[in-house]
C-alpha positions as a Markdown table, in Angstrom:
| # | Residue | x | y | z |
|---|---|---|---|---|
| 1 | Unk | 146.2 | -5.2 | -2.6 |
| 2 | Unk | 149.3 | -3.3 | -1.5 |
| 3 | Unk | 150.1 | -0.1 | -3.4 |
| 4 | Unk | 153.8 | 0.6 | -4.1 |
| 5 | Unk | 154.3 | 4.3 | -3.1 |
| 6 | Unk | 158.1 | 4.3 | -3.7 |
| 7 | Unk | 157.9 | 5.6 | -7.4 |
| 8 | Unk | 155.5 | 8.3 | -6.4 |
| 9 | Unk | 157.7 | 9.4 | -3.5 |
| 10 | Unk | 160.7 | 9.4 | -5.8 |
| 11 | Unk | 159.0 | 11.6 | -8.3 |
| 12 | Unk | 157.9 | 14.0 | -5.6 |
| 13 | Unk | 161.4 | 14.2 | -4.2 |
| 14 | Unk | 162.9 | 14.8 | -7.7 |
| 15 | Unk | 160.3 | 17.6 | -8.4 |
| 16 | Unk | 161.1 | 19.3 | -5.1 |
| 17 | Unk | 164.8 | 19.1 | -5.8 |
| 18 | Unk | 164.2 | 20.6 | -9.3 |
| 19 | Unk | 162.1 | 23.5 | -7.9 |
| 20 | Unk | 164.8 | 24.2 | -5.2 |
| 21 | Unk | 167.4 | 24.3 | -7.9 |
| 22 | Unk | 165.4 | 26.7 | -10.0 |
| 23 | Unk | 164.9 | 28.9 | -6.9 |
| 24 | Unk | 168.6 | 28.9 | -6.2 |
| 25 | Unk | 169.4 | 29.9 | -9.8 |
| 26 | Unk | 166.8 | 32.7 | -9.7 |
| 27 | Unk | 168.3 | 34.0 | -6.5 |
| 28 | Unk | 171.8 | 33.8 | -7.9 |
| 29 | Unk | 170.7 | 35.5 | -11.1 |
| 30 | Unk | 168.9 | 38.3 | -9.2 |
| 31 | Unk | 171.9 | 38.9 | -7.0 |
| 32 | Unk | 174.2 | 39.1 | -10.0 |
| 33 | Unk | 171.9 | 41.5 | -11.7 |
| 34 | Unk | 171.7 | 43.8 | -8.6 |
| 35 | Unk | 175.5 | 43.8 | -8.3 |
| 36 | Unk | 175.9 | 44.7 | -12.0 |
| 37 | Unk | 173.3 | 47.5 | -11.8 |
| 38 | Unk | 174.7 | 48.9 | -8.6 |
| 39 | Unk | 178.2 | 48.8 | -10.0 |
| 40 | Unk | 177.1 | 50.6 | -13.1 |
| 41 | Unk | 175.3 | 53.2 | -11.1 |
| 42 | Unk | 178.3 | 53.7 | -8.8 |
| 43 | Unk | 180.6 | 54.3 | -11.9 |
| 44 | Unk | 178.1 | 56.8 | -13.4 |
| 45 | Unk | 177.8 | 58.6 | -10.0 |
| 46 | Unk | 181.6 | 58.9 | -9.7 |
| 47 | Unk | 182.0 | 60.1 | -13.3 |
| 48 | Unk | 179.2 | 62.7 | -12.8 |
| 49 | Unk | 180.4 | 63.9 | -9.4 |
| 50 | Unk | 184.1 | 64.0 | -10.1 |
| 51 | Unk | 184.2 | 67.5 | -11.7 |
| 52 | Unk | 182.1 | 68.9 | -8.8 |
| 53 | Unk | 184.3 | 67.1 | -6.3 |
| 54 | Unk | 187.4 | 68.6 | -8.0 |
| 55 | Unk | 185.9 | 72.1 | -7.7 |
| 56 | Unk | 185.0 | 71.6 | -4.0 |
| 57 | Unk | 188.6 | 70.5 | -3.2 |
| 58 | Unk | 190.4 | 73.1 | -5.2 |
| 59 | Unk | 188.2 | 76.0 | -4.4 |
| 60 | Unk | 189.5 | 75.7 | -0.8 |
| 61 | Unk | 193.2 | 76.1 | -1.9 |
| 62 | Unk | 195.2 | 79.2 | -2.4 |
| 63 | Unk | 197.4 | 79.7 | -5.5 |
| 64 | Unk | 200.4 | 78.0 | -3.8 |
| 65 | Unk | 198.5 | 74.8 | -3.0 |
| 66 | Unk | 196.8 | 74.8 | -6.5 |
| 67 | Unk | 200.3 | 74.3 | -8.1 |
| 68 | Unk | 202.0 | 72.5 | -5.2 |
| 69 | Unk | 199.2 | 70.1 | -4.4 |
| 70 | Unk | 197.3 | 69.6 | -7.7 |
| 71 | Unk | 194.3 | 67.4 | -8.3 |
| 72 | Unk | 192.5 | 66.0 | -5.3 |
| 73 | Unk | 195.3 | 66.5 | -2.8 |
| 74 | Unk | 194.2 | 68.6 | 0.1 |
| 75 | Unk | 195.9 | 71.8 | 1.1 |
| 76 | Unk | 195.2 | 74.6 | 3.7 |
| 77 | Unk | 191.5 | 75.5 | 3.9 |
| 78 | Unk | 191.2 | 78.9 | 2.3 |
| 79 | Unk | 187.7 | 78.8 | 0.9 |
| 80 | Unk | 186.2 | 81.7 | 2.8 |
| 81 | Unk | 189.3 | 83.8 | 2.1 |
| 82 | Unk | 189.0 | 83.0 | -1.6 |
| 83 | Unk | 185.3 | 84.0 | -1.6 |
| 84 | Unk | 186.1 | 87.3 | 0.1 |
| 85 | Unk | 188.9 | 88.0 | -2.4 |
| 86 | Unk | 186.6 | 87.0 | -5.3 |
| 87 | Unk | 183.9 | 89.5 | -4.3 |
| 88 | Unk | 186.5 | 92.2 | -3.6 |
| 89 | Unk | 188.4 | 91.9 | -6.9 |
| 90 | Unk | 187.8 | 94.7 | -9.5 |
| 91 | Unk | 185.4 | 96.5 | -7.1 |
| 92 | Unk | 183.1 | 93.4 | -6.7 |
| 93 | Unk | 182.4 | 92.8 | -10.4 |
| 94 | Unk | 181.8 | 89.1 | -9.7 |
| 95 | Unk | 178.8 | 90.0 | -7.6 |
| 96 | Unk | 177.5 | 92.1 | -10.5 |
| 97 | Unk | 177.9 | 89.1 | -12.9 |
| 98 | Unk | 175.9 | 86.9 | -10.5 |
| 99 | Unk | 173.2 | 89.5 | -10.3 |
| 100 | Unk | 173.1 | 89.7 | -14.1 |
| 101 | Unk | 172.9 | 85.9 | -14.5 |
| 102 | Unk | 170.0 | 85.9 | -12.0 |
| 103 | Unk | 168.3 | 88.6 | -14.0 |
| 104 | Unk | 168.8 | 86.9 | -17.4 |
| 105 | Unk | 167.9 | 83.4 | -16.1 |
| 106 | Unk | 165.4 | 84.2 | -13.4 |
| 107 | Unk | 163.3 | 86.9 | -14.9 |
| 108 | Unk | 164.0 | 85.7 | -18.4 |
| 109 | Unk | 163.0 | 82.1 | -17.6 |
| 110 | Unk | 159.8 | 83.3 | -15.8 |
| 111 | Unk | 158.7 | 85.4 | -18.8 |
| 112 | Unk | 159.7 | 82.7 | -21.3 |
| 113 | Unk | 157.8 | 80.0 | -19.3 |
| 114 | Unk | 154.6 | 82.1 | -19.3 |
| 115 | Unk | 154.9 | 82.7 | -23.1 |
| 116 | Unk | 155.4 | 79.0 | -23.7 |
| 117 | Unk | 152.4 | 78.1 | -21.5 |
| 118 | Unk | 150.2 | 80.6 | -23.3 |
| 119 | Unk | 151.3 | 79.3 | -26.7 |
| 120 | Unk | 151.0 | 75.6 | -25.7 |
| 121 | Unk | 147.5 | 76.3 | -24.2 |
| 122 | Unk | 146.4 | 77.9 | -27.4 |
| 123 | Unk | 147.7 | 75.1 | -29.6 |
| 124 | Unk | 146.0 | 72.5 | -27.3 |
| 125 | Unk | 142.7 | 74.2 | -26.8 |
| 126 | Unk | 141.7 | 76.3 | -29.8 |
| 127 | Unk | 141.1 | 75.4 | -33.4 |
| 128 | Unk | 142.2 | 77.9 | -36.0 |
| 129 | Unk | 143.3 | 77.9 | -39.6 |
| 130 | Unk | 146.8 | 76.7 | -40.2 |
| 131 | Unk | 147.2 | 75.5 | -36.6 |
| 132 | Unk | 149.2 | 72.3 | -37.3 |
| 133 | Unk | 151.4 | 74.0 | -39.9 |
| 134 | Unk | 152.2 | 76.8 | -37.5 |
| 135 | Unk | 152.9 | 74.2 | -34.8 |
| 136 | Unk | 155.2 | 72.4 | -37.3 |
| 137 | Unk | 157.2 | 75.7 | -37.7 |
| 138 | Unk | 157.5 | 75.9 | -33.9 |
| 139 | Unk | 158.9 | 72.3 | -33.8 |
| 140 | Unk | 161.2 | 73.2 | -36.6 |
| 141 | Unk | 162.7 | 75.8 | -34.3 |
| 142 | Unk | 163.8 | 73.1 | -32.0 |
| 143 | Unk | 166.1 | 71.6 | -34.7 |
| 144 | Unk | 167.9 | 75.0 | -35.3 |
| 145 | Unk | 171.0 | 75.4 | -33.1 |
| 146 | Unk | 171.1 | 78.7 | -31.2 |
| 147 | Unk | 174.5 | 79.5 | -32.5 |
| 148 | Unk | 173.2 | 79.6 | -36.1 |
| 149 | Unk | 170.6 | 82.3 | -35.3 |
| 150 | Unk | 172.8 | 84.4 | -33.0 |
| 151 | Unk | 174.2 | 86.5 | -35.8 |
| 152 | Unk | 170.8 | 87.2 | -37.3 |
| 153 | Unk | 169.5 | 88.1 | -33.9 |
| 154 | Unk | 172.5 | 90.4 | -33.4 |
| 155 | Unk | 171.7 | 92.2 | -36.7 |
| 156 | Unk | 168.1 | 92.6 | -35.6 |
| 157 | Unk | 169.1 | 93.9 | -32.2 |
| 158 | Unk | 171.5 | 96.3 | -33.9 |
| 159 | Unk | 168.6 | 97.6 | -36.0 |
| 160 | Unk | 166.5 | 98.0 | -32.9 |
| 161 | Unk | 169.3 | 99.7 | -31.0 |
| 162 | Unk | 169.4 | 97.3 | -28.1 |
| 163 | Unk | 172.9 | 95.9 | -28.6 |
| 164 | Unk | 175.0 | 96.0 | -25.4 |
| 165 | Unk | 171.9 | 96.3 | -23.2 |
| 166 | Unk | 170.1 | 93.8 | -20.9 |
| 167 | Unk | 167.3 | 93.6 | -23.5 |
| 168 | Unk | 169.7 | 92.1 | -26.1 |
| 169 | Unk | 169.8 | 89.0 | -24.0 |
| 170 | Unk | 166.4 | 89.0 | -22.4 |
| 171 | Unk | 164.2 | 89.4 | -25.5 |
| 172 | Unk | 165.7 | 86.5 | -27.6 |
| 173 | Unk | 165.2 | 84.3 | -24.5 |
| 174 | Unk | 161.4 | 84.8 | -24.5 |
| 175 | Unk | 161.0 | 82.4 | -27.5 |
| 176 | Unk | 161.4 | 78.8 | -26.5 |
| 177 | Unk | 160.1 | 76.3 | -29.1 |
| 178 | Unk | 160.8 | 73.3 | -26.8 |
| 179 | Unk | 158.9 | 75.0 | -24.0 |
| 180 | Unk | 155.9 | 75.4 | -26.3 |
| 181 | Unk | 156.1 | 71.7 | -27.2 |
| 182 | Unk | 156.1 | 70.7 | -23.6 |
| 183 | Unk | 153.3 | 73.1 | -22.7 |
| 184 | Unk | 151.1 | 71.6 | -25.4 |
| 185 | Unk | 151.8 | 68.1 | -24.2 |
| 186 | Unk | 151.0 | 69.0 | -20.6 |
| 187 | Unk | 147.8 | 70.9 | -21.6 |
| 188 | Unk | 146.5 | 68.0 | -23.6 |
| 189 | Unk | 147.2 | 65.6 | -20.8 |
| 190 | Unk | 146.2 | 67.6 | -17.7 |
| 191 | Unk | 143.6 | 70.2 | -18.7 |
| 192 | Unk | 140.2 | 68.5 | -19.4 |
| 193 | Unk | 138.2 | 70.3 | -22.1 |
| 194 | Unk | 135.0 | 69.7 | -20.0 |
| 195 | Unk | 136.4 | 71.8 | -17.2 |
| 196 | Unk | 137.2 | 74.7 | -19.5 |
| 197 | Unk | 133.7 | 74.5 | -21.0 |
| 198 | Unk | 132.2 | 74.5 | -17.6 |
| 199 | Unk | 134.1 | 77.7 | -16.7 |
| 200 | Unk | 133.0 | 79.4 | -19.9 |
| 201 | Unk | 129.4 | 78.5 | -19.2 |
| 202 | Unk | 129.8 | 80.2 | -15.8 |
| 203 | Unk | 130.7 | 83.4 | -17.6 |
| 204 | Unk | 134.5 | 83.4 | -17.3 |
| 205 | Unk | 136.4 | 85.0 | -20.1 |
| 206 | Unk | 139.3 | 83.3 | -21.8 |
| 207 | Unk | 142.0 | 85.0 | -19.8 |
| 208 | Unk | 140.1 | 84.2 | -16.6 |
| 209 | Unk | 139.7 | 80.5 | -17.7 |
| 210 | Unk | 143.5 | 80.3 | -18.3 |
| 211 | Unk | 144.5 | 82.1 | -15.1 |
| 212 | Unk | 142.1 | 80.5 | -12.7 |
| 213 | Unk | 141.4 | 77.1 | -14.2 |
| 214 | Unk | 144.1 | 75.9 | -16.5 |
| 215 | Unk | 147.2 | 77.5 | -14.9 |
| 216 | Unk | 146.8 | 75.8 | -11.5 |
| 217 | Unk | 146.5 | 72.4 | -13.3 |
| 218 | Unk | 149.7 | 73.2 | -15.2 |
| 219 | Unk | 151.8 | 73.9 | -12.2 |
| 220 | Unk | 154.0 | 70.8 | -12.9 |
| 221 | Unk | 154.4 | 72.0 | -16.5 |
| 222 | Unk | 155.3 | 75.5 | -15.3 |
| 223 | Unk | 158.1 | 74.1 | -13.0 |
| 224 | Unk | 159.4 | 71.7 | -15.6 |
| 225 | Unk | 159.6 | 74.4 | -18.4 |
| 226 | Unk | 161.0 | 76.9 | -15.9 |
| 227 | Unk | 163.8 | 74.6 | -14.9 |
| 228 | Unk | 164.7 | 73.7 | -18.4 |
| 229 | Unk | 164.7 | 77.4 | -19.4 |
| 230 | Unk | 166.5 | 78.6 | -16.3 |
| 231 | Unk | 169.3 | 76.0 | -16.8 |
| 232 | Unk | 169.6 | 76.8 | -20.5 |
| 233 | Unk | 169.7 | 80.5 | -19.9 |
| 234 | Unk | 172.2 | 80.2 | -17.0 |
| 235 | Unk | 174.6 | 78.2 | -19.3 |
| 236 | Unk | 174.0 | 80.5 | -22.3 |
| 237 | Unk | 177.4 | 81.7 | -23.5 |
| 238 | Unk | 177.4 | 82.5 | -27.1 |
| 239 | Unk | 174.5 | 84.9 | -27.3 |
| 240 | Unk | 175.9 | 87.2 | -24.5 |
| 241 | Unk | 179.3 | 87.0 | -26.1 |
| 242 | Unk | 177.8 | 88.3 | -29.4 |
| 243 | Unk | 175.5 | 90.9 | -27.9 |
| 244 | Unk | 177.5 | 92.4 | -25.0 |
| 245 | Unk | 180.6 | 94.5 | -25.0 |
| 246 | Unk | 180.4 | 96.1 | -21.5 |
| 247 | Unk | 181.8 | 93.7 | -18.9 |
| 248 | Unk | 179.4 | 95.1 | -16.3 |
| 249 | Unk | 176.6 | 93.5 | -18.3 |
| 250 | Unk | 178.2 | 90.0 | -18.5 |
| 251 | Unk | 176.6 | 86.9 | -17.0 |
| 252 | Unk | 178.8 | 85.0 | -14.7 |
| 253 | Unk | 179.8 | 82.4 | -17.3 |
| 254 | Unk | 181.1 | 84.9 | -19.7 |
| 255 | Unk | 182.9 | 86.9 | -17.0 |
| 256 | Unk | 184.7 | 83.8 | -15.8 |
| 257 | Unk | 185.6 | 83.0 | -19.4 |
| 258 | Unk | 187.2 | 86.5 | -19.7 |
| 259 | Unk | 189.2 | 85.9 | -16.5 |
| 260 | Unk | 190.3 | 82.5 | -17.7 |
| 261 | Unk | 191.6 | 84.0 | -20.9 |
| 262 | Unk | 194.1 | 86.2 | -19.1 |
| 263 | Unk | 195.4 | 83.6 | -16.6 |
| 264 | Unk | 198.8 | 83.3 | -18.4 |
| 265 | Unk | 199.3 | 87.0 | -17.8 |
| 266 | Unk | 197.7 | 87.1 | -14.3 |
| 267 | Unk | 198.2 | 83.7 | -12.6 |
| 268 | Unk | 197.0 | 85.0 | -9.3 |
| 269 | Unk | 193.4 | 84.7 | -10.7 |
| 270 | Unk | 193.6 | 80.9 | -10.7 |
| 271 | Unk | 192.1 | 80.6 | -7.2 |
| 272 | Unk | 189.4 | 83.2 | -8.0 |
| 273 | Unk | 188.4 | 81.5 | -11.3 |
| 274 | Unk | 188.0 | 78.1 | -9.6 |
| 275 | Unk | 186.1 | 79.6 | -6.6 |
| 276 | Unk | 183.9 | 81.6 | -9.0 |
| 277 | Unk | 183.1 | 78.4 | -11.0 |
| 278 | Unk | 182.0 | 76.7 | -7.8 |
| 279 | Unk | 179.8 | 79.5 | -6.8 |
| 280 | Unk | 178.3 | 79.7 | -10.2 |
| 281 | Unk | 176.9 | 76.1 | -9.8 |
| 282 | Unk | 175.1 | 76.9 | -6.5 |
| 283 | Unk | 172.1 | 78.7 | -8.0 |
| 284 | Unk | 171.4 | 75.8 | -10.4 |
| 285 | Unk | 171.6 | 73.3 | -7.5 |
| 286 | Unk | 169.3 | 75.5 | -5.3 |
| 287 | Unk | 166.7 | 75.9 | -8.1 |
| 288 | Unk | 166.6 | 72.2 | -8.8 |
| 289 | Unk | 166.5 | 71.0 | -5.2 |
| 290 | Unk | 163.9 | 73.5 | -4.2 |
| 291 | Unk | 161.6 | 72.7 | -7.2 |
| 292 | Unk | 162.2 | 69.0 | -7.6 |
| 293 | Unk | 159.1 | 68.1 | -5.6 |
| 294 | Unk | 156.8 | 69.9 | -8.0 |
| 295 | Unk | 158.7 | 68.5 | -11.0 |
| 296 | Unk | 158.5 | 64.9 | -9.8 |
| 297 | Unk | 154.8 | 65.3 | -9.0 |
| 298 | Unk | 154.3 | 66.2 | -12.7 |
| 299 | Unk | 156.2 | 63.2 | -13.9 |
| 300 | Unk | 154.1 | 60.8 | -11.8 |
| 301 | Unk | 150.7 | 62.5 | -12.1 |
| 302 | Unk | 149.7 | 60.4 | -15.1 |
| 303 | Unk | 150.5 | 57.1 | -13.4 |
| 304 | Unk | 147.3 | 57.2 | -11.3 |
| 305 | Unk | 144.8 | 58.1 | -14.0 |
């Protein structure tokens, strides 16, 4: 008996055509999604880089080109001349401001990071009375804006006699509730309790356990908290404004703000303010680019556990 294979062949052909249609639609949909995502990323990148691009273009202009060729229009290249004039103005006070910012942000962020790691390690490792209530108070500190507590800190600094000194900015920066929170999260995730117990059984004291066992495991946490603290301290404006009267103690942001306030009376400072703003961004970029490898390793460490 002959078997009619025509219907079967027709069904097979129809199924193949349907699958091909689905594949084409998936490719078209995937291509459209990629285009949409890339377009959005390009828009965000342009929006993010536009202020920095404006600084790069205008920091290379003199005062004449700043007013004669505004915006992104190029003028004569005077970047190095502007930098030389910037560091020579007022006996090089801009260099003093940069050094002050590095002191407040570098040394202050390092000390604040160590304090945060110690506090987070204690909250994650030890059990003591009122632990969670105390930790709740620390988290409450995250919700309080810094500007709200600047006046009480000024009054306390005035009582202690440290107003208008480096300590007036360094000491308040030691306390970082958000850093304590991050430190506890990292300690609970990356420091096994069994390892700490093994070190104690070998005779190591608590400080030795933290320094030799826990701290190396917390290197991604150290870098992450340091970057957050360094950036926040570098951009800190209101606290130095309240605490400091001597311009030689100003950080770079407050110093540039002072120059910007007198621009109507001294328009020759326009080029210096723009060039100084560009140079003030450089330490932040250097810190992030040099430490991002350690930061990214911390973000991805939990993915392989």
